[in-house]
C-alpha positions in Angstrom: 98.2 81.3 129.6 99.9 79.9 126.5 103.5 81.0 126.1 106.9 79.9 124.7 110.2 79.4 126.5 113.6 79.6 124.7 116.4 77.1 125.4 119.7 76.1 123.8 120.0 72.5 122.6 123.3 71.4 121.0 124.1 75.0 120.2 120.8 75.7 118.6 117.9 77.8 119.8 114.7 75.8 120.5 111.3 77.3 121.4 109.2 75.2 123.8 105.4 75.7 124.2 104.4 76.0 127.9 101.5 77.0 130.1 102.2 79.7 132.7 100.3 81.9 135.1 99.4 85.4 133.8 102.0 87.8 135.1 101.1 90.7 137.3 102.4 94.2 136.7 104.6 95.7 139.5 105.3 99.3 140.3 106.0 101.2 137.0 104.8 98.3 134.8 101.8 97.6 132.6 100.2 94.2 131.7 99.7 93.9 128.0 97.3 91.6 126.2 99.6 90.6 123.4 98.1 90.8 119.9 101.3 90.2 117.9 105.0 89.8 118.5 108.0 90.0 116.1 111.0 87.7 115.7 114.4 89.3 116.3 117.8 87.8 115.4 119.1 88.0 118.9 116.4 85.5 120.0 117.8 82.7 117.7 121.5 83.3 117.9 122.2 80.7 120.6 125.7 80.0 119.2 126.8 83.6 119.8 128.2 84.2 123.3 126.3 87.5 123.8 123.0 85.7 123.1 123.7 82.3 124.6 120.8 80.7 126.5 122.2 78.9 129.6 118.8 77.8 130.9 115.2 78.0 129.6 113.6 81.4 129.9 110.5 83.2 128.6 110.9 83.9 124.9 110.3 87.0 123.0 111.6 90.6 123.2 108.9 92.9 121.9 105.2 93.1 121.1 102.1 95.2 120.5 98.8 94.9 122.2 96.3 96.4 124.5 96.9 97.5 128.1 95.1 95.0 130.4 96.0 96.5 133.7 98.6 98.9 135.2 100.9 98.6 138.2 101.3 101.1 141.1 102.1 104.6 140.1 101.4 104.2 136.4 99.4 107.2 135.0 100.7 107.4 131.4 98.6 104.4 130.3 95.2 103.0 131.1 93.3 99.8 130.3 92.5 99.5 126.6 95.3 101.7 125.3 97.1 100.5 122.2 100.8 100.1 122.9 104.0 98.7 121.5 107.3 98.2 123.2 110.1 95.9 124.5 108.9 93.2 126.8 110.7 90.0 128.0 108.5 87.0 127.4 106.4 88.5 124.6 105.7 85.2 122.9 102.8 84.8 125.2 99.1 85.8 125.6 100.1 88.4 128.2 103.4 90.2 128.9 104.6 92.7 131.4 106.1 95.9 130.0 108.0 98.6 131.8 106.3 102.0 131.2 109.8 103.3 130.2 109.8 100.7 127.4 106.2 101.4 126.2 104.9 103.7 123.5 101.5 104.4 122.1 101.0 102.5 118.9 100.0 104.8 116.0 96.4 104.2 115.0 97.4 103.7 111.3 99.5 100.6 112.2 97.9 97.2 112.3 98.9 94.9 115.2 101.3 93.1 113.0 103.0 96.3 111.9 103.1 97.7 115.4 104.7 94.5 116.7 107.4 94.8 114.0 108.6 98.2 115.4 110.2 98.1 118.9 113.5 96.2 118.9 114.3 96.7 115.2 113.3 100.3 114.9 114.9 101.4 118.2 118.1 99.6 117.1 118.0 101.5 113.9 117.4 104.7 115.9 120.4 104.2 118.1 122.6 103.4 115.1 121.4 106.3 113.0 120.5 109.0 115.4 121.9 108.5 118.9 125.3 107.2 118.0 125.5 107.7 114.2 124.5 111.4 114.3 123.1 111.3 110.8 122.2 114.7 109.4 120.1 115.9 106.6 122.1 116.0 103.4 124.5 113.2 104.4 124.7 109.8 102.8 123.8 106.6 104.6 124.9 103.1 103.6 122.8 100.1 104.9 124.6 96.8 104.4 122.0 94.1 104.6 119.1 96.5 103.9 116.5 93.7 103.6 116.7 92.8 107.3 114.3 94.2 109.9 116.7 96.7 111.2 117.9 97.4 107.6 114.4 98.2 106.4 113.8 100.7 109.2 117.3 102.1 108.6 116.5 102.8 104.9 113.2 104.5 105.8 114.6 106.4 108.8 117.5 107.7 106.7 115.1 109.1 104.2 112.8 110.5 106.9 115.8 112.4 108.3 116.7 113.8 104.9 119.7 111.6 103.9 120.6 109.9 100.6 120.3 106.2 101.2 122.4 103.4 99.6 121.5 99.8 100.4 123.0 96.4 99.7 121.4 93.0 99.4 122.2 89.7 97.7 118.7 89.8 96.2 117.9 92.0 93.2 114.2 91.5 93.9 114.5 92.8 97.4 116.5 95.8 96.3 113.7 96.7 93.9 111.2 96.5 96.7 113.4 98.7 98.9 113.6 101.3 96.2 109.8 101.5 96.5 110.4 102.3 100.2 112.6 105.2 99.4 116.1 103.7 98.9 118.0 105.9 96.4 120.7 103.3 95.2 120.6 99.6 95.5 123.8 97.4 95.1 123.5 93.7 94.8 126.2 92.0 96.9 126.6 89.0 99.1 128.9 89.9 102.0 131.5 92.2 100.6 132.4 93.4 97.1 130.3 96.6 97.2 132.8 99.4 98.0 133.7 100.4 94.5 130.0 100.8 93.6 129.4 102.8 96.7 132.3 105.1 95.9 131.0 105.4 92.3 127.6 106.3 93.5 129.0 109.0 95.8 131.4 110.6 93.3 134.4 109.1 95.1 133.5 110.8 98.4 132.2 107.8 100.3 129.3 107.7 102.8 129.0 109.5 106.1 127.5 106.6 108.0 127.4 102.9 107.3 125.3 100.2 109.1 126.9 96.8 108.9 124.1 94.2 109.5 126.0 91.4 107.7 129.2 90.8 109.7 132.9 90.2 109.2 132.6 89.5 105.5 131.3 93.0 104.9 133.5 94.9 107.3 136.5 95.7 105.0 134.2 97.1 102.3 132.3 99.2 104.9 135.6 100.8 105.9 136.5 101.4 102.3 133.1 103.0 101.6 133.3 105.6 104.4 134.1 109.3 103.7 136.4 111.4 105.8 135.2 111.4 109.4 132.8 108.6 108.5 131.0 106.5 111.1 130.5 102.7 111.1 127.9 100.9 113.2 128.4 97.2 113.8 124.9 95.8 114.4 124.8 92.1 113.2 126.7 89.2 111.9 124.3 86.9 110.0 127.3 85.6 108.1 128.7 84.1 111.3 132.0 85.8 110.7 132.9 87.5 113.9 136.3 88.7 113.0 137.8 90.8 110.2 141.0 92.6 109.3 141.1 96.3 110.1 142.7 98.7 107.7 144.3 100.9 110.4 145.6 103.3 107.8 142.1 104.1 106.6 140.7 104.3 110.1 143.6 106.6 111.1 143.9 108.7 108.0 140.1 109.3 107.5 139.5 109.8 111.2 136.8 107.1 111.2 134.7 106.1 114.1 133.6 102.4 114.6 131.0 101.5 117.2 128.7 98.7 118.1 124.9 98.6 118.6 123.5 95.7 120.6 120.6 95.0 122.9 122.4 92.3 124.7 124.0 94.2 127.5 121.9 97.4 127.7 121.0 98.6 131.1 117.5 99.6 132.1 118.7 103.3 131.9 120.1 102.8 128.4 116.9 101.2 127.2 114.8 104.0 128.7 117.0 106.6 127.0 116.8 104.9 123.7 113.0 104.6 123.9 112.6 108.3 124.7 114.8 109.3 121.8 112.9 107.0 119.4 109.6 108.4 120.5 110.9 111.9 120.0 112.8 111.5 116.7 111.3 108.7 114.7 107.9 107.7 116.1 106.2 110.8 114.5 107.3 109.4 111.2 105.3 106.3 111.8 102.2 108.3 112.8 102.6 110.5 109.7 102.9 107.6 107.3 106.4 108.5 106.3 107.8 105.3 107.9 105.8 102.1 107.5 106.9 98.7 108.8 107.4 96.1 106.1 106.0 92.8 107.4 107.2 90.0 105.2 105.2 87.1 106.7 102.8 86.5 109.5 102.6 83.2 111.4 100.0 82.1 113.9 101.3 81.7 117.5 101.4 77.9 117.4 103.7 78.1 114.4 106.5 80.0 116.1 109.1 77.3 115.4 108.2 77.5 111.7 108.5 81.3 111.9 112.0 80.9 113.4 113.0 78.5 110.6 111.8 81.1 108.0 113.9 83.8 109.6 116.9 81.5 109.6 116.5 80.9 105.9 117.2 84.6 105.2 114.2 84.7 102.9 112.4 87.6 104.4 112.3 91.3 103.5 111.6 93.2 106.7 110.0 91.6 109.7 108.4 88.2 110.5 105.6 88.4 113.1 103.5 85.9 115.0 99.9 86.7 116.1 98.3 85.6 119.3 95.1 83.4 119.5 
């Protein structure tokens, strides 16, 4: 089968086209005929230690497609079922997926939309629901709202009954996100948004903030939080991995700061996250209240071009490749 491997060359991620045998599902696994796979930032951040590639390995982290065959003991899925989920080596014609990482793809979603869901939407789920504990009536701030996780964060926040504020350096992207339900859009590159957030909340601040930008946004995230606010650190597209911490604010406002990353998740953690996502957010996709925003679709053989597009920060939402 056709597939891609990922390697690190001079500190940069490189996708290499290869031919490989079709994998076979083991106990508790399914073989998926991949129809589409999405690009996730973790796949291309070779310069970051958590994501470093030390030797070439199958590329891709999630996909959508049809079940081709099932391994021993699998009863939840059968050949022909439409599924989406996490799967190592998803930039391929076929990929093996653990049943604990698989979910039925809602019929209303195209293959491209379904492929955009797993990693990004489950990350948003963990940040907002499992760890962020967002409640109806609270206020959510999404810093870097035009990213894949940010786009799901905006829609998930609205689905759960929160007021949603988002930031982006692009006024055009903010207007599009308002069409997806965002209540307030703030144009900002990195930091410089705290005063506008406080103004929008009547001085109270937000209950939960998602930092998808990095160190340049961290101080303003802290300033934007309300008493007992929570701050999720999810990404660092600005490549700034350190920031000063206002200990007085963290201490005085009883703030909680936590990280959300796929890099070191155990199989148990991943299974728990998938179960929670299926329970709390997947119904929103089926009902049409959450819709993946797919910015651009590339054919499989143009994966390197898709990677370059993601690195340009031009997209709103997700970038997807489709299989031949």
